[in-house]
N, CA, C and O atoms as a GROMACS GRO file, in nm:
protein
  460
    1ARG      N    1  -3.216   9.494  -9.304
    1ARG     CA    2  -3.379   9.416  -9.201
    1ARG      C    3  -3.416   9.375  -9.346
    1ARG      O    4  -3.387   9.414  -9.459
    2PHE      N    5  -3.513   9.256  -9.277
    2PHE     CA    6  -3.541   9.115  -9.374
    2PHE      C    7  -3.696   9.106  -9.380
    2PHE      O    8  -3.764   9.129  -9.280
    3HIS      N    9  -3.756   9.068  -9.512
    3HIS     CA   10  -3.899   9.073  -9.511
    3HIS      C   11  -3.926   8.936  -9.443
    3HIS      O   12  -3.874   8.830  -9.480
    4MET      N   13  -4.018   8.950  -9.332
    4MET     CA   14  -4.060   8.828  -9.232
    4MET      C   15  -4.105   8.676  -9.313
    4MET      O   16  -4.065   8.560  -9.316
    5PRO      N   17  -4.230   8.771  -9.384
    5PRO     CA   18  -4.284   8.612  -9.462
    5PRO      C   19  -4.173   8.563  -9.592
    5PRO      O   20  -4.167   8.442  -9.611
    6SER      N   21  -4.105   8.632  -9.662
    6SER     CA   22  -4.020   8.568  -9.724
    6SER      C   23  -3.882   8.499  -9.686
    6SER      O   24  -3.799   8.442  -9.757
    7ALA      N   25  -3.884   8.531  -9.501
    7ALA     CA   26  -3.790   8.456  -9.444
    7ALA      C   27  -3.839   8.321  -9.422
    7ALA      O   28  -3.770   8.223  -9.450
    8VAL      N   29  -3.950   8.312  -9.374
    8VAL     CA   30  -4.007   8.193  -9.333
    8VAL      C   31  -3.999   8.119  -9.454
    8VAL      O   32  -3.945   8.008  -9.460
    9LEU      N   33  -4.055   8.183  -9.560
    9LEU     CA   34  -4.099   8.063  -9.658
    9LEU      C   35  -3.954   7.997  -9.731
    9LEU      O   36  -3.948   7.880  -9.768
   10TYR      N   37  -3.852   8.084  -9.742
   10TYR     CA   38  -3.729   8.040  -9.777
   10TYR      C   39  -3.660   7.882  -9.670
   10TYR      O   40  -3.609   7.771  -9.688
   11THR      N   41  -3.708   7.978  -9.551
   11THR     CA   42  -3.661   7.828  -9.454
   11THR      C   43  -3.732   7.717  -9.476
   11THR      O   44  -3.672   7.609  -9.478
   12GLU      N   45  -3.840   7.721  -9.491
   12GLU     CA   46  -3.934   7.614  -9.504
   12GLU      C   47  -3.890   7.562  -9.622
   12GLU      O   48  -3.861   7.443  -9.634
   13LEU      N   49  -3.880   7.660  -9.732
   13LEU     CA   50  -3.828   7.576  -9.890
   13LEU      C   51  -3.707   7.499  -9.877
   13LEU      O   52  -3.710   7.388  -9.930
   14LEU      N   53  -3.584   7.538  -9.810
   14LEU     CA   54  -3.488   7.442  -9.782
   14LEU      C   55  -3.440   7.360  -9.693
   14LEU      O   56  -3.330   7.306  -9.680
   15LYS      N   57  -3.558   7.356  -9.620
   15LYS     CA   58  -3.614   7.192  -9.561
   15LYS      C   59  -3.684   7.096  -9.611
   15LYS      O   60  -3.684   6.980  -9.570
   16LEU      N   61  -3.765   7.152  -9.726
   16LEU     CA   62  -3.831   7.066  -9.824
   16LEU      C   63  -3.713   7.012  -9.866
   16LEU      O   64  -3.668   6.904  -9.829
   17CYS      N   65  -3.655   7.101  -9.954
   17CYS     CA   66  -3.543   7.057 -10.023
   17CYS      C   67  -3.473   6.919  -9.950
   17CYS      O   68  -3.491   6.799  -9.970
   18VAL      N   69  -3.387   6.992  -9.857
   18VAL     CA   70  -3.319   6.875  -9.781
   18VAL      C   71  -3.417   6.726  -9.748
   18VAL      O   72  -3.376   6.613  -9.773
   19CYS      N   73  -3.556   6.760  -9.683
   19CYS     CA   74  -3.605   6.595  -9.685
   19CYS      C   75  -3.636   6.549  -9.831
   19CYS      O   76  -3.695   6.442  -9.844
   20ILE      N   77  -3.599   6.627  -9.952
   20ILE     CA   78  -3.639   6.546 -10.093
   20ILE      C   79  -3.509   6.468 -10.090
   20ILE      O   80  -3.509   6.346 -10.100
   21VAL      N   81  -3.400   6.539 -10.076
   21VAL     CA   82  -3.231   6.520 -10.073
   21VAL      C   83  -3.281   6.349  -9.987
   21VAL      O   84  -3.313   6.240 -10.034
   22VAL      N   85  -3.272   6.384  -9.898
   22VAL     CA   86  -3.318   6.237  -9.820
   22VAL      C   87  -3.378   6.156  -9.813
   22VAL      O   88  -3.382   6.078  -9.718
   23LEU      N   89  -3.444   6.152  -9.916
   23LEU     CA   90  -3.604   6.068  -9.908
   23LEU      C   91  -3.471   5.946 -10.061
   23LEU      O   92  -3.424   5.832 -10.052
   24ALA      N   93  -3.462   6.050 -10.169
   24ALA     CA   94  -3.379   6.038 -10.263
   24ALA      C   95  -3.304   5.960 -10.225
   24ALA      O   96  -3.344   5.845 -10.246
   25VAL      N   97  -3.202   5.967 -10.172
   25VAL     CA   98  -3.092   5.907 -10.130
   25VAL      C   99  -3.162   5.761 -10.059
   25VAL      O  100  -3.127   5.653 -10.108
   26GLN      N  101  -3.233   5.762  -9.976
   26GLN     CA  102  -3.272   5.685  -9.878
   26GLN      C  103  -3.353   5.547 -10.014
   26GLN      O  104  -3.352   5.424 -10.002
   27LYS      N  105  -3.407   5.621 -10.118
   27LYS     CA  106  -3.454   5.536 -10.208
   27LYS      C  107  -3.369   5.473 -10.309
   27LYS      O  108  -3.373   5.357 -10.348
   28LEU      N  109  -3.299   5.559 -10.342
   28LEU     CA  110  -3.154   5.478 -10.448
   28LEU      C  111  -3.089   5.397 -10.305
   28LEU      O  112  -3.096   5.285 -10.356
   29ARG      N  113  -3.060   5.382 -10.232
   29ARG     CA  114  -3.008   5.258 -10.148
   29ARG      C  115  -3.091   5.126 -10.175
   29ARG      O  116  -3.212   5.123 -10.197
   30PRO      N  117  -3.020   5.038 -10.170
   30PRO     CA  118  -3.073   4.873 -10.176
   30PRO      C  119  -3.146   4.876 -10.055
   30PRO      O  120  -3.119   4.957  -9.966
   31SER      N  121  -3.262   4.770 -10.046
   31SER     CA  122  -3.308   4.786  -9.938
   31SER      C  123  -3.376   4.638  -9.926
   31SER      O  124  -3.351   4.570 -10.026
   32ASP      N  125  -3.464   4.565  -9.821
   32ASP     CA  126  -3.531   4.442  -9.844
   32ASP      C  127  -3.651   4.467  -9.863
   32ASP      O  128  -3.725   4.372  -9.836
   33ARG      N  129  -3.713   4.583  -9.910
   33ARG     CA  130  -3.838   4.564  -9.937
   33ARG      C  131  -3.902   4.519 -10.064
   33ARG      O  132  -3.844   4.513 -10.172
   34SER      N  133  -4.030   4.486 -10.041
   34SER     CA  134  -4.081   4.383 -10.186
   34SER      C  135  -4.160   4.449 -10.222
   34SER      O  136  -4.210   4.427 -10.333
   35ALA      N  137  -4.222   4.598 -10.115
   35ALA     CA  138  -4.358   4.630 -10.216
   35ALA      C  139  -4.300   4.717 -10.349
   35ALA      O  140  -4.178   4.735 -10.348
   36SER      N  141  -4.372   4.773 -10.460
   36SER     CA  142  -4.368   4.859 -10.505
   36SER      C  143  -4.323   4.964 -10.527
   36SER      O  144  -4.282   4.986 -10.413
   37ASP      N  145  -4.292   5.065 -10.591
   37ASP     CA  146  -4.238   5.203 -10.567
   37ASP      C  147  -4.401   5.276 -10.573
   37ASP      O  148  -4.420   5.353 -10.479
   38ILE      N  149  -4.490   5.265 -10.646
   38ILE     CA  150  -4.580   5.302 -10.614
   38ILE      C  151  -4.641   5.300 -10.508
   38ILE      O  152  -4.691   5.401 -10.457
   39GLY      N  153  -4.649   5.134 -10.439
   39GLY     CA  154  -4.725   5.149 -10.297
   39GLY      C  155  -4.627   5.208 -10.190
   39GLY      O  156  -4.657   5.244 -10.076
   40TYR      N  157  -4.509   5.212 -10.248
   40TYR     CA  158  -4.397   5.256 -10.123
   40TYR      C  159  -4.410   5.372 -10.103
   40TYR      O  160  -4.377   5.410  -9.991
   41LEU      N  161  -4.484   5.512 -10.238
   41LEU     CA  162  -4.453   5.593 -10.218
   41LEU      C  163  -4.623   5.685 -10.200
   41LEU      O  164  -4.635   5.801 -10.162
   42SER      N  165  -4.718   5.607 -10.234
   42SER     CA  166  -4.854   5.646 -10.162
   42SER      C  167  -4.849   5.614 -10.054
   42SER      O  168  -4.912   5.698  -9.990
   43GLN      N  169  -4.795   5.512  -9.969
   43GLN     CA  170  -4.795   5.459  -9.782
   43GLN      C  171  -4.726   5.598  -9.784
   43GLN      O  172  -4.764   5.690  -9.711
   44LEU      N  173  -4.653   5.604  -9.846
   44LEU     CA  174  -4.536   5.760  -9.762
   44LEU      C  175  -4.608   5.882  -9.811
   44LEU      O  176  -4.556   5.986  -9.772
   45SER      N  177  -4.679   5.891  -9.862
   45SER     CA  178  -4.774   6.047  -9.891
   45SER      C  179  -4.882   6.031  -9.768
   45SER      O  180  -4.900   6.127  -9.694
   46TRP      N  181  -4.963   5.893  -9.746
   46TRP     CA  182  -5.058   5.869  -9.628
   46TRP      C  183  -4.975   5.929  -9.508
   46TRP      O  184  -5.013   6.027  -9.444
   47SER      N  185  -4.844   5.852  -9.482
   47SER     CA  186  -4.803   5.890  -9.343
   47SER      C  187  -4.759   6.031  -9.312
   47SER      O  188  -4.738   6.090  -9.207
   48SER      N  189  -4.752   6.063  -9.429
   48SER     CA  190  -4.703   6.204  -9.444
   48SER      C  191  -4.802   6.326  -9.377
   48SER      O  192  -4.751   6.428  -9.331
   49TRP      N  193  -4.922   6.308  -9.377
   49TRP     CA  194  -5.005   6.336  -9.344
   49TRP      C  195  -5.048   6.365  -9.219
   49TRP      O  196  -5.126   6.456  -9.192
   50THR      N  197  -4.981   6.257  -9.111
   50THR     CA  198  -5.000   6.308  -9.004
   50THR      C  199  -4.865   6.378  -8.944
   50THR      O  200  -4.830   6.357  -8.828
   51TYR      N  201  -4.785   6.469  -9.040
   51TYR     CA  202  -4.698   6.500  -9.025
   51TYR      C  203  -4.750   6.681  -9.017
   51TYR      O  204  -4.674   6.768  -8.974
   52ALA      N  205  -4.891   6.710  -9.068
   52ALA     CA  206  -4.906   6.816  -9.098
   52ALA      C  207  -4.932   6.933  -8.996
   52ALA      O  208  -4.880   7.044  -9.000
   53VAL      N  209  -5.025   6.886  -8.902
   53VAL     CA  210  -5.039   6.928  -8.807
   53VAL      C  211  -4.940   6.996  -8.728
   53VAL      O  212  -4.961   7.106  -8.678
   54PRO      N  213  -4.830   6.931  -8.716
   54PRO     CA  214  -4.718   6.958  -8.650
   54PRO      C  215  -4.634   7.050  -8.708
   54PRO      O  216  -4.573   7.139  -8.649
   55ALA      N  217  -4.632   7.014  -8.883
   55ALA     CA  218  -4.530   7.089  -8.986
   55ALA      C  219  -4.598   7.263  -8.932
   55ALA      O  220  -4.539   7.368  -8.904
   56ALA      N  221  -4.711   7.233  -8.935
   56ALA     CA  222  -4.811   7.380  -8.967
   56ALA      C  223  -4.770   7.442  -8.819
   56ALA      O  224  -4.801   7.561  -8.807
   57MET      N  225  -4.720   7.394  -8.730
   57MET     CA  226  -4.727   7.434  -8.566
   57MET      C  227  -4.573   7.508  -8.591
   57MET      O  228  -4.551   7.620  -8.547
   58PHE      N  229  -4.481   7.440  -8.658
   58PHE     CA  230  -4.336   7.464  -8.694
   58PHE      C  231  -4.365   7.619  -8.751
   58PHE      O  232  -4.350   7.721  -8.683
   59VAL      N  233  -4.399   7.615  -8.860
   59VAL     CA  234  -4.449   7.676  -8.989
   59VAL      C  235  -4.515   7.865  -8.860
   59VAL      O  236  -4.491   7.986  -8.859
   60ALA      N  237  -4.568   7.803  -8.812
   60ALA     CA  238  -4.620   7.950  -8.734
   60ALA      C  239  -4.536   7.983  -8.603
   60ALA      O  240  -4.568   8.082  -8.537
   61GLN      N  241  -4.412   7.889  -8.557
   61GLN     CA  242  -4.359   7.948  -8.456
   61GLN      C  243  -4.258   7.995  -8.518
   61GLN      O  244  -4.199   8.087  -8.460
   62ASN      N  245  -4.215   7.959  -8.626
   62ASN     CA  246  -4.096   8.011  -8.720
   62ASN      C  247  -4.124   8.164  -8.770
   62ASN      O  248  -4.042   8.248  -8.810
   63ASN      N  249  -4.236   8.172  -8.758
   63ASN     CA  250  -4.344   8.337  -8.777
   63ASN      C  251  -4.275   8.426  -8.702
   63ASN      O  252  -4.206   8.526  -8.722
   64LEU      N  253  -4.328   8.335  -8.574
   64LEU     CA  254  -4.298   8.398  -8.433
   64LEU      C  255  -4.191   8.434  -8.408
   64LEU      O  256  -4.170   8.544  -8.356
   65VAL      N  257  -4.081   8.335  -8.446
   65VAL     CA  258  -3.941   8.381  -8.411
   65VAL      C  259  -3.932   8.505  -8.489
   65VAL      O  260  -3.935   8.612  -8.429
   66PHE      N  261  -3.923   8.502  -8.596
   66PHE     CA  262  -3.853   8.667  -8.649
   66PHE      C  263  -3.953   8.721  -8.604
   66PHE      O  264  -3.902   8.831  -8.583
   67LEU      N  265  -4.071   8.735  -8.569
   67LEU     CA  266  -4.112   8.843  -8.520
   67LEU      C  267  -4.061   8.925  -8.349
   67LEU      O  268  -4.046   9.037  -8.302
   68ALA      N  269  -4.051   8.789  -8.311
   68ALA     CA  270  -3.981   8.832  -8.188
   68ALA      C  271  -3.817   8.897  -8.202
   68ALA      O  272  -3.773   8.985  -8.128
   69MET      N  273  -3.741   8.832  -8.314
   69MET     CA  274  -3.632   8.901  -8.343
   69MET      C  275  -3.640   9.041  -8.412
   69MET      O  276  -3.540   9.112  -8.412
   70ALA      N  277  -3.720   9.069  -8.453
   70ALA     CA  278  -3.762   9.177  -8.540
   70ALA      C  279  -3.783   9.311  -8.386
   70ALA      O  280  -3.713   9.412  -8.381
   71ARG      N  281  -3.877   9.280  -8.294
   71ARG     CA  282  -3.939   9.344  -8.199
   71ARG      C  283  -3.824   9.307  -8.045
   71ARG      O  284  -3.814   9.413  -7.983
   72LEU      N  285  -3.762   9.220  -7.992
   72LEU     CA  286  -3.684   9.220  -7.912
   72LEU      C  287  -3.504   9.252  -7.938
   72LEU      O  288  -3.427   9.224  -8.030
   73ASP      N  289  -3.488   9.318  -7.819
   73ASP     CA  290  -3.320   9.310  -7.798
   73ASP      C  291  -3.248   9.160  -7.806
   73ASP      O  292  -3.321   9.066  -7.773
   74PRO      N  293  -3.171   9.141  -7.828
   74PRO     CA  294  -3.116   9.016  -7.862
   74PRO      C  295  -3.086   8.935  -7.695
   74PRO      O  296  -3.095   8.813  -7.689
   75PRO      N  297  -3.064   8.987  -7.614
   75PRO     CA  298  -3.068   8.948  -7.504
   75PRO      C  299  -3.198   8.878  -7.476
   75PRO      O  300  -3.200   8.755  -7.481
   76THR      N  301  -3.312   8.952  -7.447
   76THR     CA  302  -3.419   8.895  -7.420
   76THR      C  303  -3.460   8.790  -7.530
   76THR      O  304  -3.530   8.694  -7.499
   77PHE      N  305  -3.429   8.804  -7.616
   77PHE     CA  306  -3.490   8.714  -7.746
   77PHE      C  307  -3.388   8.578  -7.680
   77PHE      O  308  -3.454   8.475  -7.667
   78GLN      N  309  -3.266   8.568  -7.646
   78GLN     CA  310  -3.229   8.445  -7.635
   78GLN      C  311  -3.294   8.416  -7.490
   78GLN      O  312  -3.364   8.316  -7.504
   79LEU      N  313  -3.302   8.467  -7.340
   79LEU     CA  314  -3.383   8.415  -7.271
   79LEU      C  315  -3.506   8.337  -7.348
   79LEU      O  316  -3.494   8.215  -7.362
   80TRP      N  317  -3.611   8.395  -7.393
   80TRP     CA  318  -3.728   8.343  -7.437
   80TRP      C  319  -3.716   8.241  -7.538
   80TRP      O  320  -3.801   8.167  -7.587
   81ALA      N  321  -3.577   8.253  -7.561
   81ALA     CA  322  -3.604   8.116  -7.691
   81ALA      C  323  -3.537   8.012  -7.647
   81ALA      O  324  -3.519   7.917  -7.722
   82CYS      N  325  -3.468   8.009  -7.469
   82CYS     CA  326  -3.420   7.899  -7.422
   82CYS      C  327  -3.531   7.864  -7.322
   82CYS      O  328  -3.544   7.750  -7.278
   83PHE      N  329  -3.618   7.976  -7.285
   83PHE     CA  330  -3.674   7.938  -7.186
   83PHE      C  331  -3.814   7.830  -7.248
   83PHE      O  332  -3.872   7.766  -7.161
   84LYS      N  333  -3.862   7.814  -7.387
   84LYS     CA  334  -3.925   7.716  -7.447
   84LYS      C  335  -3.867   7.568  -7.411
   84LYS      O  336  -3.943   7.474  -7.435
   85LEU      N  337  -3.745   7.540  -7.359
   85LEU     CA  338  -3.693   7.403  -7.338
   85LEU      C  339  -3.829   7.302  -7.217
   85LEU      O  340  -3.879   7.190  -7.216
   86ILE      N  341  -3.839   7.445  -7.123
   86ILE     CA  342  -3.891   7.397  -7.031
   86ILE      C  343  -4.028   7.319  -7.066
   86ILE      O  344  -4.058   7.200  -7.074
   87PRO      N  345  -4.088   7.426  -7.083
   87PRO     CA  346  -4.255   7.361  -7.186
   87PRO      C  347  -4.228   7.232  -7.253
   87PRO      O  348  -4.291   7.130  -7.223
   88ALA      N  349  -4.103   7.238  -7.373
   88ALA     CA  350  -4.129   7.125  -7.428
   88ALA      C  351  -4.114   7.001  -7.382
   88ALA      O  352  -4.157   6.900  -7.437
   89GLY      N  353  -4.018   7.011  -7.220
   89GLY     CA  354  -4.028   6.903  -7.139
   89GLY      C  355  -4.148   6.860  -7.104
   89GLY      O  356  -4.202   6.753  -7.130
   90ILE      N  357  -4.187   6.954  -7.042
   90ILE     CA  358  -4.356   6.931  -6.996
   90ILE      C  359  -4.436   6.885  -7.039
   90ILE      O  360  -4.502   6.791  -6.994
   91PHE      N  361  -4.452   6.958  -7.164
   91PHE     CA  362  -4.570   6.866  -7.253
   91PHE      C  363  -4.482   6.726  -7.318
   91PHE      O  364  -4.561   6.640  -7.356
   92ALA      N  365  -4.379   6.701  -7.332
   92ALA     CA  366  -4.334   6.572  -7.367
   92ALA      C  367  -4.380   6.413  -7.257
   92ALA      O  368  -4.410   6.294  -7.272
   93ARG      N  369  -4.352   6.544  -7.117
   93ARG     CA  370  -4.402   6.474  -7.021
   93ARG      C  371  -4.539   6.442  -7.047
   93ARG      O  372  -4.551   6.332  -7.102
   94LEU      N  373  -4.672   6.515  -7.022
   94LEU     CA  374  -4.778   6.539  -7.043
   94LEU      C  375  -4.833   6.420  -7.157
   94LEU      O  376  -4.886   6.310  -7.146
   95LEU      N  377  -4.792   6.506  -7.273
   95LEU     CA  378  -4.851   6.488  -7.414
   95LEU      C  379  -4.784   6.340  -7.476
   95LEU      O  380  -4.842   6.272  -7.560
   96LEU      N  381  -4.680   6.314  -7.431
   96LEU     CA  382  -4.643   6.188  -7.525
   96LEU      C  383  -4.588   6.081  -7.412
   96LEU      O  384  -4.548   5.969  -7.446
   97GLY      N  385  -4.590   6.131  -7.262
   97GLY     CA  386  -4.573   6.033  -7.138
   97GLY      C  387  -4.424   5.972  -7.164
   97GLY      O  388  -4.387   5.855  -7.151
   98GLN      N  389  -4.375   6.048  -7.192
   98GLN     CA  390  -4.142   6.041  -7.227
   98GLN      C  391  -4.165   6.098  -7.028
   98GLN      O  392  -4.231   6.184  -6.969
   99ARG      N  393  -4.077   6.000  -6.990
   99ARG     CA  394  -4.046   5.996  -6.838
   99ARG      C  395  -3.880   6.081  -6.894
   99ARG      O  396  -3.805   6.078  -6.992
  100ARG      N  397  -3.890   6.177  -6.714
  100ARG     CA  398  -3.751   6.204  -6.758
  100ARG      C  399  -3.699   6.201  -6.603
  100ARG      O  400  -3.790   6.219  -6.522
  101THR      N  401  -3.569   6.182  -6.549
  101THR     CA  402  -3.510   6.158  -6.464
  101THR      C  403  -3.470   6.293  -6.385
  101THR      O  404  -3.407   6.377  -6.450
  102LYS      N  405  -3.505   6.325  -6.241
  102LYS     CA  406  -3.417   6.440  -6.177
  102LYS      C  407  -3.301   6.492  -6.234
  102LYS      O  408  -3.280   6.612  -6.221
  103VAL      N  409  -3.210   6.410  -6.306
  103VAL     CA  410  -3.097   6.463  -6.316
  103VAL      C  411  -3.096   6.528  -6.480
  103VAL      O  412  -3.018   6.622  -6.498
  104GLN      N  413  -3.175   6.485  -6.591
  104GLN     CA  414  -3.262   6.560  -6.667
  104GLN      C  415  -3.357   6.667  -6.658
  104GLN      O  416  -3.375   6.741  -6.754
  105TRP      N  417  -3.425   6.684  -6.540
  105TRP     CA  418  -3.486   6.791  -6.537
  105TRP      C  419  -3.406   6.868  -6.488
  105TRP      O  420  -3.403   6.971  -6.556
  106TRP      N  421  -3.319   6.870  -6.379
  106TRP     CA  422  -3.221   6.969  -6.354
  106TRP      C  423  -3.130   7.019  -6.450
  106TRP      O  424  -3.081   7.132  -6.442
  107ALA      N  425  -3.099   6.915  -6.566
  107ALA     CA  426  -3.027   6.964  -6.713
  107ALA      C  427  -3.086   7.080  -6.750
  107ALA      O  428  -3.019   7.183  -6.752
  108LEU      N  429  -3.236   7.080  -6.789
  108LEU     CA  430  -3.286   7.144  -6.850
  108LEU      C  431  -3.288   7.300  -6.736
  108LEU      O  432  -3.238   7.411  -6.753
  109VAL      N  433  -3.364   7.245  -6.631
  109VAL     CA  434  -3.344   7.379  -6.575
  109VAL      C  435  -3.211   7.469  -6.582
  109VAL      O  436  -3.222   7.591  -6.589
  110LEU      N  437  -3.093   7.410  -6.580
  110LEU     CA  438  -2.941   7.459  -6.572
  110LEU      C  439  -2.944   7.524  -6.724
  110LEU      O  440  -2.922   7.645  -6.730
  111LEU      N  441  -2.972   7.447  -6.856
  111LEU     CA  442  -3.004   7.528  -6.986
  111LEU      C  443  -3.049   7.625  -6.952
  111LEU      O  444  -2.980   7.725  -6.934
  112VAL      N  445  -3.192   7.620  -6.931
  112VAL     CA  446  -3.253   7.800  -6.923
  112VAL      C  447  -3.157   7.877  -6.871
  112VAL      O  448  -3.095   7.962  -6.936
  113LEU      N  449  -3.134   7.843  -6.716
  113LEU     CA  450  -3.121   7.954  -6.658
  113LEU      C  451  -2.974   7.929  -6.660
  113LEU      O  452  -2.923   7.972  -6.557
  114GLY      N  453  -2.887   7.875  -6.740
  114GLY     CA  454  -2.749   7.902  -6.785
  114GLY      C  455  -2.738   8.003  -6.891
  114GLY      O  456  -2.631   8.064  -6.902
  115MET      N  457  -2.866   8.036  -6.994
  115MET     CA  458  -2.871   8.159  -7.083
  115MET      C  459  -2.912   8.254  -7.052
  115MET      O  460  -2.912   8.349  -7.131
   0.00000   0.00000   0.00000
């Protein structure tokens, strides 16, 4: 048995650590940027706010995933986990304007049906 909020917290902290390491590696790599470090960090900080809403949604989704794992049997959980591919494809089309070919739509359907 696991403590659901702790599992989500540790997952998010691990993702934060990975992001910090990636940022540090990118910052150490020589680049063509002529901006100062402070200007770059303030720009990075401002652009990070645009990711706050999706990040909060992912935290909520992770909470729901752990809740579902605790309440559903494994086959049912896996079916629902694969089903979320279809709404993701539909939202990518409606909200982001991404086009999918018929082959890609059929691939999504087969992925869902295959699980």
